[in-house]
C-alpha positions in Angstrom: 142.2 20.1 1.1 144.8 19.6 3.9 142.3 17.7 6.0 141.4 15.5 3.0 145.1 14.8 2.3 145.6 13.8 6.0 142.6 11.5 5.9 143.6 9.8 2.7 147.3 9.3 3.7 148.1 5.8 4.8 151.0 7.2 6.8 148.5 9.3 8.8 147.2 6.2 10.6 150.6 4.6 11.3 151.2 6.4 14.6 148.7 5.9 17.5 147.1 9.2 18.3 146.0 10.3 21.8 142.6 11.9 22.1 141.2 13.8 25.0 137.5 14.5 25.5 136.6 17.9 26.9 133.2 19.3 27.8 132.9 21.1 31.1 129.7 22.9 30.0 131.4 26.3 30.0 133.3 27.2 26.8 135.6 29.5 28.7 136.8 26.7 31.0 137.0 24.4 27.9 139.4 26.8 26.2 141.7 26.8 29.3 141.7 23.0 29.2 142.5 23.0 25.5 145.6 25.1 26.1 146.7 22.6 28.7 146.2 19.3 26.9 147.5 20.8 23.6 150.8 21.7 25.1 151.0 18.3 26.8 150.8 16.4 23.5 147.1 15.6 22.8 146.7 14.8 19.1 142.9 15.0 19.0 140.7 17.2 21.2 137.1 16.1 21.2 134.4 18.5 22.2 131.8 16.7 24.3 128.2 17.8 23.6 125.8 18.8 26.4 123.5 15.9 27.3 120.3 15.8 25.3 121.5 18.1 22.5 121.1 15.1 20.1 117.3 15.4 20.6 117.2 19.1 19.6 115.8 19.7 16.1 117.7 23.0 15.9 121.2 24.3 16.7 121.8 26.6 19.6 124.0 29.7 18.7 126.8 31.7 20.1 129.3 31.0 22.9 127.6 29.2 25.8 128.6 28.8 29.5 125.9 26.4 30.7 125.7 22.7 29.8 125.2 19.4 31.5 127.6 16.6 30.9 129.2 18.6 28.1 129.2 21.9 26.3 126.6 22.9 23.7 127.8 22.3 20.2 127.4 25.7 18.5 129.2 27.3 15.6 130.5 29.9 18.0 131.8 27.4 20.5 133.5 25.4 17.7 135.1 28.5 16.4 136.5 29.3 19.8 137.8 25.8 20.3 139.4 25.8 16.8 141.1 29.2 17.4 142.3 28.1 20.8 143.8 24.8 19.3 145.5 26.9 16.6 147.2 29.1 19.2 148.2 26.1 21.3 149.7 24.5 18.2 151.7 27.6 17.4 153.0 27.7 21.0 153.8 24.1 21.5 154.7 23.3 17.8 152.5 20.2 18.2 149.6 19.7 15.8 146.2 18.9 17.4 142.9 18.2 15.6 139.3 19.1 16.7 136.6 16.4 16.8 132.9 16.6 17.7 129.6 14.7 17.6 127.0 15.0 14.9 124.8 12.1 15.8 121.1 13.1 16.4 118.4 15.2 14.8 120.7 17.9 13.3 123.5 15.7 11.8 123.6 17.4 8.3 123.5 20.9 9.8 126.4 20.0 12.2 128.4 18.5 9.3 128.1 21.8 7.4 129.0 23.7 10.6 132.0 21.4 11.1 133.3 22.2 7.6 133.1 25.9 8.2 135.0 25.6 11.5 137.5 23.1 10.2 136.5 20.1 12.4 138.7 17.1 11.5 136.4 14.3 12.7 132.7 14.0 13.4 130.8 11.2 15.1 127.9 10.2 12.9 126.1 7.0 13.9 122.4 6.3 13.0 122.3 3.2 15.4 123.2 5.5 18.3 120.3 7.8 17.3 117.8 5.0 17.0 118.8 2.7 19.9 120.1 5.0 22.5 118.1 8.2 21.7 114.9 6.8 20.4 115.0 8.8 17.2 112.9 7.5 14.4 114.9 5.0 12.3 113.9 6.5 9.0 114.8 10.0 10.1 118.1 8.8 11.7 119.3 6.9 8.6 118.3 9.7 6.2 120.0 12.4 8.3 123.2 10.4 9.0 123.6 9.4 5.4 123.2 13.0 4.2 125.8 14.1 6.9 128.2 11.4 5.8 127.9 12.4 2.1 128.7 16.0 3.1 131.7 14.9 5.2 132.9 12.7 2.3 132.9 15.6 -0.1 134.7 17.8 2.5 137.4 15.2 3.3 136.4 15.0 6.9 136.6 11.7 8.9 133.6 10.0 10.3 133.5 8.1 13.6 130.9 5.5 14.9 129.5 5.8 18.4 129.8 2.1 19.2 131.8 2.9 22.3 128.6 4.5 23.8 126.8 1.2 23.3 129.4 -0.6 25.4 129.6 2.1 28.0 125.8 2.2 28.6 124.9 -1.5 28.1 126.2 -4.8 29.5 127.2 -6.6 26.3 129.4 -9.3 27.9 127.1 -12.0 26.5 126.2 -10.1 23.2 129.6 -9.2 21.9 128.4 -9.9 18.3 126.2 -6.8 18.6 129.3 -4.6 18.8 130.8 -6.1 15.6 127.4 -5.9 13.8 127.1 -2.2 14.6 130.6 -1.7 13.3 129.9 -3.5 10.0 126.7 -1.4 9.5 128.6 1.9 10.2 131.4 0.9 7.9 129.0 0.0 5.1 127.1 3.2 5.4 130.2 5.3 5.4 131.6 3.7 2.3 128.2 3.9 0.6 128.2 7.6 1.3 131.6 7.9 -0.5 134.1 8.1 2.4 137.5 6.7 1.7 138.6 3.7 3.9 141.0 6.0 5.8 138.2 8.4 6.5 136.1 5.7 8.2 136.4 5.6 11.9 135.1 3.0 14.3 135.0 3.3 18.1 135.4 0.6 20.8 135.2 1.2 24.5 137.3 -0.6 27.1 134.8 -2.9 28.8 137.2 -4.6 31.2 135.4 -6.1 34.2 137.8 -6.5 37.2 135.4 -9.1 38.7 135.3 -11.3 35.6 137.6 -14.3 35.6 140.1 -13.9 32.7 138.6 -10.5 32.0 141.9 -9.2 30.6 142.0 -11.9 28.0 138.4 -11.3 27.0 139.1 -7.5 26.6 142.2 -8.3 24.6 140.1 -10.6 22.4 137.6 -8.0 21.5 140.2 -5.2 21.0 142.2 -7.4 18.7 139.2 -8.7 16.8 138.1 -5.3 15.8 141.5 -4.3 14.5 141.8 -7.5 12.5 138.3 -7.3 10.9 138.6 -3.6 10.0 142.3 -3.2 9.1 141.9 -0.1 6.9 139.6 1.8 9.1 140.8 4.1 11.9 139.8 2.4 15.2 139.4 4.5 18.4 139.7 2.8 21.8 138.0 4.7 24.5 138.6 4.7 28.2 135.2 5.0 29.9 135.7 4.5 33.7 132.8 2.4 35.0 130.6 4.0 37.7 130.2 0.5 39.1 134.0 -0.1 39.7 135.3 3.3 40.7 137.9 1.9 43.1 139.4 -0.2 40.3 139.3 2.4 37.5 140.8 5.1 39.6 144.0 3.0 40.0 146.9 4.1 37.8 147.5 0.4 37.0 144.0 0.1 35.4 144.6 3.2 33.3 148.0 1.7 32.2 146.4 -1.6 31.4 143.8 0.2 29.1 146.6 2.0 27.2 148.7 -1.2 26.9 145.7 -3.2 25.4 145.1 -0.3 23.0 148.7 -0.3 21.8 149.1 -4.1 21.7 146.0 -4.3 19.4 147.3 -1.6 17.1 144.6 1.1 17.8 144.8 4.2 15.7 143.4 6.5 18.4 143.3 6.0 22.2 140.9 8.4 24.0 140.6 9.3 27.6 137.5 11.0 29.1 135.7 11.4 32.4 133.0 9.4 34.1 129.4 10.4 33.7 129.2 14.2 33.8 132.9 14.5 34.6 134.4 15.9 31.4 136.6 18.5 32.9 140.3 17.8 32.5 141.7 17.2 36.0 145.0 16.0 37.5 143.8 12.4 37.1 143.4 12.9 33.4 146.7 14.7 33.3 148.4 11.5 34.6 146.5 9.4 32.1 147.8 11.5 29.3 151.3 11.3 30.5 151.0 7.5 30.9 149.7 7.1 27.3 152.5 9.2 25.9 155.0 7.0 27.7 153.4 3.8 26.6 153.2 5.0 23.0 156.9 5.8 23.0 157.9 2.6 24.8 155.7 0.1 23.0 155.8 1.3 19.4 156.7 -2.1 18.1 154.3 -4.1 20.3 151.6 -4.8 17.6 154.1 -6.3 15.2 155.7 -8.5 17.8 152.5 -10.0 19.2 151.5 -13.5 18.1 148.5 -15.6 19.1 148.1 -19.3 19.2 145.9 -20.5 16.3 143.8 -22.6 18.7 144.2 -20.6 21.8 141.4 -19.0 23.8 141.7 -15.6 22.1 141.4 -17.1 18.6 138.6 -19.5 19.6 136.5 -16.7 21.1 137.1 -14.5 18.1 135.8 -17.2 15.8 132.7 -17.7 18.0 132.0 -13.9 18.0 132.3 -13.7 14.2 130.0 -16.7 13.7 127.3 -15.1 15.9 127.9 -11.8 14.0 127.3 -13.6 10.7 124.1 -15.1 11.9 122.7 -11.7 12.9 123.7 -10.0 9.7 122.3 -12.9 7.6 118.9 -12.7 9.4 118.8 -9.0 8.8 119.7 -9.5 5.1 116.8 -11.9 4.7 114.4 -9.2 5.7 115.7 -5.6 6.2 117.8 -3.7 8.7 114.6 -1.9 9.8 112.9 -5.2 10.5 115.9 -6.3 12.5 115.7 -3.2 14.6 112.0 -3.8 15.1 112.7 -7.3 16.3 115.3 -6.2 18.7 118.1 -8.2 17.0 120.7 -5.6 17.9 121.3 -4.8 21.6 118.0 -6.4 22.4 116.4 -3.0 22.0 113.2 -2.8 20.0 112.2 0.2 17.9 109.3 0.6 15.5 109.5 2.2 12.0 106.7 4.7 12.7 107.6 5.9 16.2 110.4 7.8 17.7 111.5 11.5 17.7 111.8 13.3 14.4 109.3 11.3 12.4 107.3 14.4 11.5 110.4 15.8 9.8 110.5 13.3 6.9 108.3 12.9 3.9 108.1 10.5 0.9 109.9 11.5 -2.2 108.0 12.1 -5.4 108.6 9.7 -8.3 110.5 12.4 -10.3 112.5 13.6 -7.3 116.0 14.6 -8.2 118.8 16.0 -6.0 122.0 16.9 -7.8 123.9 16.8 -4.6 123.2 13.1 -4.1 124.3 12.4 -7.7 127.6 14.2 -7.0 128.3 12.3 -3.8 127.6 8.7 -4.9 130.1 6.1 -3.8 131.0 5.4 -7.4 132.0 9.1 -8.0 133.8 9.8 -4.7 135.8 6.6 -3.9 138.8 5.0 -5.5 
């Protein structure tokens, strides 16, 4: 109930939160890092899953010490993280929340596990499962919708994985695909019964130092998402590019990222490592300190910023929205599944009857009835 109250409180999203992603692969090391970042003022601590776990059609168990690119998401590991966060909160008198990722083949199971272990936010994105993990689209949307319905009833917050699309794909010429994926995730979340304040959307910083006027382009996208989804919680993620390590390692680049996030009124600003580097290091410590300073020093920035009605930022925003409307209109004339088959989103094609997890679904009988679905309909669970 406390989590539900926080998610539904408008005041809860008025102050930009700082999120830190942790996933060294060893839960013992993760707990040490949680103690550090909790005392330094991290508001959200996100547990990064081991690479490939989204493709497992079962949940590992117990405390684990081996993982690649993250730590295995198990109930035992979640419990240890939650207990460590609790002790850190008591020591520092600063409240931190736990977040994790439920996208993949075991989304409903992870949602239930998250409830038991008091996870505040779970990432649940069917497009991530279909386009980036090649999970069958029928299985992905069934599982993610069920997970979202469970989260809605429990008062948990849901987050999209759109930031992963940006990090793993060059979308400089297809910015409309980002907005399309956000619209789809928002619609699914609300249909599942989540309140507006429980719906989270993620956006990664895609600033290209080699691009002319790249700062303006990044500011355009960051501002656009905040304007189009004013009632949703928007997370702005710092994903250092492997291609531009010299640039992203500069303190000035990290400061610029935080400044853009604050200027565009982001609800959550997250820092994380590069590739398999999810251990909290001195570099991340400096990022955390910089974000705390920027948040304190620029608290009024979003309300003081104004944009020329016919300036470059507004013109580009209108162009992106026009292209977004065209994609969504084409999809509405057929179906979302047809649009995915045609490669209309991210230029990645998937077929309805291929992909991982297809053997785990079956057609419902004509007299099929599930009382849980009746109790979690959007009409019963939303204002």
